[in-house]
N, C-alpha and C positions, 0 to 999 in steps of 0.2 A: 838769546842773541840781541837782545834790546840794548840800545845806548840812548844817550841824552835825546830828549825829545824837542830841544831847542831848534827853532826853525826861522826862516825868513819869510815873512807874508808876502803872498804874491800880488798884494794890492797895497797902496798906501792909505786907504780908508781906515776908520778906527775899526778895532775888532768887534765883531759882532757873534754872539752865540745863538745857537739855534734853540728854540724853547718849544716843546710840544703843546704848551698852553698859550701860544699866540694866536691872534685872531685868524689868521689864515689856516694855523695847525700844521704839523710837521708833513703830513701826507700831500696837502695841497701845496706846500712850499716846494717840495722836490718836483711835483708834477709840473709846477709853474716855471721850472728853471729852464731858461733860454741859454744852453751851454754856449759861452762865448769861446772865440778862438783864444789860443794861448796867447797871454799878454806879453808884451815887450817890455819886460821888467826883469830884474835880477832875480832866478829862481835857485832855491837851495838845491844843491847836490847833496845826497844823503850820504855823510860818511863822518868819521871821527878820528881824531888822533889816537884815541885810546881802544880802538876796536877794530877789527877786521875791516877796512873799507877805507880808511885813509881819513883825510882831514876836512873839516866842513869848510866850504867855500861858496861863492856865489859867482855866477857868470851869466853873460847876457843870452837870453833866448829869443827867438823871433827871427828877424831878417838879418843875417849878417851882412856887412857892407865893405866894398873895397873901393880904392879911389883910383881914378884914371888920369895919368899925366897928359898934358898937351903937348904939342910938338917942339916946346922949348924945355921940357921935362917938368913942368910946373903941374901941380895938382889943381885940377879945376873943379871937380865936383865928385861926390860920393853916389855910387850907384848900388841898390840893394841887390844882393843876389838871392833868387827865389829860394823858397823854404820848400823842403821836400813834403810833397802832400801826404796827409794823415791817412793811414790806412783805414778803410771802411770794414769793420767788423760785423755789420748787418748780415744776418743769415748764417753768421758761422755757429760752432757749437757752442751749447749752453755750459758754461763753467760755473759751477756753485762758488759763491764768495762768502766767507766766514769772517769775523772779526775777533781777534783775541781781547779777552776781557783783562782788565788790570790785575797785576800780580797780587795785589792785597785786596781783591773783591771778597775774600773769606778772611776774617779776622783769626788772630792766634787761638781764640777759644772757639773756632769753628762757627761764628756768626757772620750772618750777611752784614758787611761793613756798613753800607749805606743804600738801604732797598729803594728809597724813594728817587734818590739821583739816578741810579742804576735803571730803574723803570722808565724815568724820562729818556735816558740816553738810548735805551734799547727800542724805545717808540720811534725814536728819531732814525735809528738804523733800519728798523723795520719800514719806515717810510721810503728808503732809498732801495728797497726790495733785496736787501742782504739776506741770504738764506740761513744763517744761524750765526753761533758764537763759539769761540773755543775757551774753554777753562781749564786751569791746571787744578787737578785734585791731589793736594799736598799730603804726601806720607806724613810729614813732620807735624802737620795739624791733626789729621784724623787719628793716627794711631801715636799720639804723642806720648803718652804717660806709662802705658803698660802693653805688653805683648796681647795682640787679639782683642784689644778694647777699642772698639772703633766709633767715632762720633762724626755722624754725617750730617748734623742739623743743618748748618749753613748751606750745605750743598743741596738740601732738599728745598729749602725756601727759594734759592736761585733757580733750580730746576723748574719749579713751579712757576716762577715768574716768565721764563723763556718759553714755557709750554702755553701759557696763557696768550702770549703774543703769536703763538703759531710758527716760532722759529726753532730751528735744529740745534743740536749740541754736539760738537766735538770735544770729548773729555780726555785729557792727558793725565796717564797715570804717572804722576811726578815723583819719582823714587829718589829725587836729588835735593841738595839745599839751595835755597833762594837767598841770594846775598855774595858778595864779594866779585860779581862780574859787573862791567860797566853797564850802567842802565838799571841795574837791580836797586829799587828804591824802597824794598823792604828785605826783613832778614827773616827766613823761615828756615831754622835748622833741621836735621834729621831729628828724628824721635828721640827723646830724652832718654828711653831705655837703651836705645842702641849707641848713643853716646857714652852712657855709663859703660857699657862693654869696651867702646873704644879707648877710654881711659886706661883700662887694664890692659887692652890688646890694641895698640894702635896699628898693627899690621892689618885690621880690617879695610884701612884707607889705602888709596893709590898713594904711592911713595916716589919720590924722584932720586936721582942718584946720590945726591947729597943727604939724603934721609929726609926731607922735608915731607910732612904728611898732608895730605888734602882730604878734608872732611866733606867735600862737596857731594861725594857719593861713596858707596862701598865699592872696594876693589872686586874686579871679576874673578880673582882667586878665592874669594869665600864663597862663590856662587853654591859649591857643594860641601862646605864646611858647616858641620853641625854646631855651631857656637852661638847661636841667637836664642838662648833660653831653650835649647834643644832641637831648634829647627835650622835648616841652611838658609842661605839669603834667598835663593829661589823660591824656596816654600814659603818664606815671609812675603815675597812679592805676590805669590799665587793666592795665599790667604786673604790678602788685602784686595785684590782683584775679585776674589769670589765674593767676598763680603759686599763689595760695591755692586755687583751685578744682582745679588740677592736683594740688597736694600732698594735698589732702583729698578726693579722688575717692570713696574708699570710704565716706565719711561722707554724701557728696551722694548717692550710687546707693542707700543704705539708708534715706535719709531722716532720720538723726540731726540734721543741718542742715535745719532746717525753713523758714529765712528768712535772708536777708541784708539788714541796714539799711546803706545806703549813706551813709557820712559825706559831708556836702555843706558844712560849715562849721565854726565854733566849736562844741564840745560835740556834734560830729557833726549839727548842726542846719543846715537851710536857713535861714541868716539871716546878715546881716553881725554882726562883733563890735562892736556899737554901745554896749554897755555893760559894758566891761571894768574889772573891780575893780583891776586894775594900773595904771590910770590914774585912779584916784580915784573911779570912779562909785559911787554909794550909792542905794539904792532910797528915793525913787520918781524918780530924776532921769529926764530923757528920753533921753539918751544923745548921741551925735554922728554925723554922717554919716562914712562911712569909705571915701570915694572920691579920695582926694588922693595916691595913689600914681601915679607916671608912666604906668602902663599904662592905669589906669582914667580918668585926665584925658585921655588921648589918644582914648579912647572917647567920653567925653563931648563933646569937640571936634568930632570926627566926626559925632555925632548933631545936634549944634548947627548945623554946615554944612549938613546935609541937609535940617533945618528951615528953613534961611535966615536964621537968627539967630546968628550967630558969637558975639556979645556975650553969649549964654546959656551959653557955654562955661565955667561957673564953678559952684562950690557955693554955697549961700545964704550970705549975710554977716551974717544977722540971725537965726540959728536956735539962738542959745545955746550952753551949753556942757553937759559931762555931767550935772551935777546941776541943771539949770534946769528950771523948771516952764513948761507951755507959755503961760500967760497972760503970763509974763515976757519973751517973745520976740515980735518983729514977724512971724516966719514962722508960727508955730504958733497964735498967739492967734486967737480968734474973729474971723473976718473977715480974717485974715493972709494973707500972701504964698503959703502953701501951695496956696491955691485961686485964685492968679493964673494969667495966661497962662504965664509964666515957671515957677511953682510947678508946674503941671501937666505942662509939659514936663520938668522936672527929675524929678520922683516918677516920672513913667512909664519915663524911661530907667533911673533907679537901681533899680525894681523890676524891670524887664525884664533888667537884668544878672542879678539873682538868679535869675529864672526860666530864663535861657539857660544859666547854669552847671548848674543841676539838670537841665535836659535833656541837655545834653552827656554829664555823667558817668554819668546814669542810662541813657542809650543804650548807653555801653560796659559798664555792669553787666550789662545784658540780654544783650551778647555773651559776657561772662565766665561768666555763671551761667544760662546758658539753661536753661530748665526748673524753675528754683527761684525761688520767691517773692522779690521785693525790695520794699523800702519805703524810705522817707525821712521823718526827722524834722522836725517844724515846732514852733517853741518857742511857749509861751503868753505873748506879750507883753500882760498883761492891764490894766496899770497905764495910767491917762489913756484908758481905753477909753469913758468916759462924756463925754468932751469931743468937740467937733466935728471936731477935727484927728487925733486918736489918733497924738499926736507919738510916743510910743515905738515904735509900731509902725512908723511911717513911717521912723524912723532905722534900724530893723531891717531894712528892705526889704520890708515888707507895705504896700502902697499901699490902705490901708483907712480912709479917713476916713469920716464918717458919711454921705455921699452916693455912696459906691463901694464894693462888695464886693472886698476885695484878696485874698479866698482862693478865689475862684472860677477865675481864671487859674492858680493854682498847682494847684489840683486837675485842671483840664484838662491840664495838662503831665504830671502824674502819671498821668492816665488814657491819655494819648498813649504813655508808657512802660511801662504796665501794671504800675505801682507802688502799693503801699498808702501811705495817709498814716499816720504815727504822731504822735499829739497829746499835750501834756502838760496838766498842772494840772487833772485831771479831778477832783480830790479838794478843790479849793478852793471856799469859799463866798463870795459877793459881801457878805454881811452881816458876816462875820468881818473881810474886808478892809477894810470901812468903819469898823469899830470900831478896828482898830489903825492905819491911816493914812487917815483920812477926806479928807485933802487929795490923794491920788493918785487919787480917783475911779475906781476899780478896778472892774472887773465880770468876774471869770474866769467866772462862768456863762454871762454873755450870749456872751462870746468862744468857750466850748466849744460853745455851741448853734450859733453861726453857722458854725463851722469844720466841725463834723460834719455838718451840713446841706448844707454846700458839697461836701464829700466825696461824701456820699450821693446828693446831686443829680447829681454827676458819674458814680455807679455805680462808685466805687472801694471797696476795703476800707478800713475806719478801725479803727487800733489805738491803743492809748494807754497812757500811764504816768503816775505820779504826779509832780509836779514837787518835792515836799518829803517828808522821811521821815513816815511815817504809821503809828500803832499803835493808834489808838482807833477803836471802832465808829462813831463819828458820821461820821468821815473814810471808812471803808469804805463806809457805806451811801450816802455821796455818789458814790463811783465807781460802785457798783451801779446807782444811779440813771441816770447817765450811760451806763453800758455797755448797759443794757437799758431805754430810754425806756417809760414807763408809756403804755399805750393807742397806741402808734405803729401807725397804720392799716397800715403796710407790714412789720411785725415787725422793723424795723432793729435792729441790735445791733452792738457792737464786734467784730471779727474777733479780737483777742486784748488781753490785758493784760498789762503788764509792771511788776513791783514794784520800786521801788527802796527799799532795796537790801538784800542779804545782809548782816548784820552782827551782833555781839554783842547788840545791844537785841533785834532780831528773835528770837534764840534763847532771850530770857528767857521762862519757861513762860507767864506770864500774857499777854505779847505774841503769842507763837507760838499759843496758844489761839485768841486772836481772829482772828490770820491764817488759821489753818485753817479757822475758821468761814466766813470771806469766800471762801475759795477753794472751799468746798463750795458756797455760794450763787451764786458766778460759773458754777459747772458746772451750776447749775440743780436741784442735789439737796437733798432735805430735811435740815434740821439738828434735832437732839434737843433 
């Protein structure tokens, strides 16, 4: 879910970068921070034209002003309106904070790309008392050339560095391609031997209604198909996870690896790749259904036969295209076919395929990682949330129209597998989205509230991460509000938060100062 990391600095002073070799030292630097109040300058609101979130823009923070007219109607002076007091999180629950490592921290030959620079940056993160880091463990690197030939070399070197600094590890089993999405600055394809199979049998990939293939990840239709050199897709995933568990046994036994995030789709998220930039999608398009490969079409036919309506064995023919808006389609408009007998059948099947895939892979992850917490990422599809159909969510596989809770069944599946839910977009504000793209009818705050409560109602842990780069206090405060809801009668809170992402921008002194303050508040400790 990464996007461009361009940002607007919070100060006008020259950019300064932190160095662990300075006279003061990184630890003393952070301890000496006298966190100032939010400056009255333009602060970047994190969003992008090319990504779920909207356009980048700047706006004033600090004290809004309004003018008073005199008795002749002339403006005489401007009086600042009081700023809302910042909430004090001292004494609140301790929420661990992790930081995602760069996508290219491990090179194509499974070597640690720049160990010296990484060590310096991790020392700085440690000085801010972060709990650990998250790293993608790329299938396309580790099992690149031949089935069950695994190369873990670079990851072992990385894990040793992390352990030496007494940090924890969240490891993502990344069974998807890196590249093609906004913010992907490297290209890591699926394993070569898998793509060779795909050349002969392109139906292993998700396919849209026009027949365009998406090699970002394997279609869930091949989960049980024995076409990968004698193995099914889920057997391939399991063998990979089992090899990882055996290879890094010492890191599991000592608790250095604190959590495994199981990749279940594009961007490691449990969703269909319904809005791929490679096929021309742009925000806030609704996307397209991705169920036209041979294997998912067979599954749909079987479901239609079981229902007794074989003519329903087809995808909707009036659902628009990637950049359509809901009201432009017969399927998603108010009163549209999404709520017809056929529409309900199709969407039930489409969403159940998603849930069944998550259930299968997580059950095998439990076998591979017995005793270690596992989790699954669910993406925040917040655009068109204020419409009746919730078209973008339906395309992604979340059957969540206004008259149905589409996240409760996902939470129930995660509960069954003992897995936590990791959700995105906790830093986004609905008002900001409305100002940037009012036509998108987005509501990230409403979506976050629904998903968090669906998970909490199912009594499963909920972790989160930001969807877009964030360096300003306003964004951090929004994350804190979601992490520790005010006056929650049950005292519920996030189980962990992962910051996207370690970058040169984060290492700039003014940005890191703000980040360190955020970590302190997430830990429930007082700030000076």
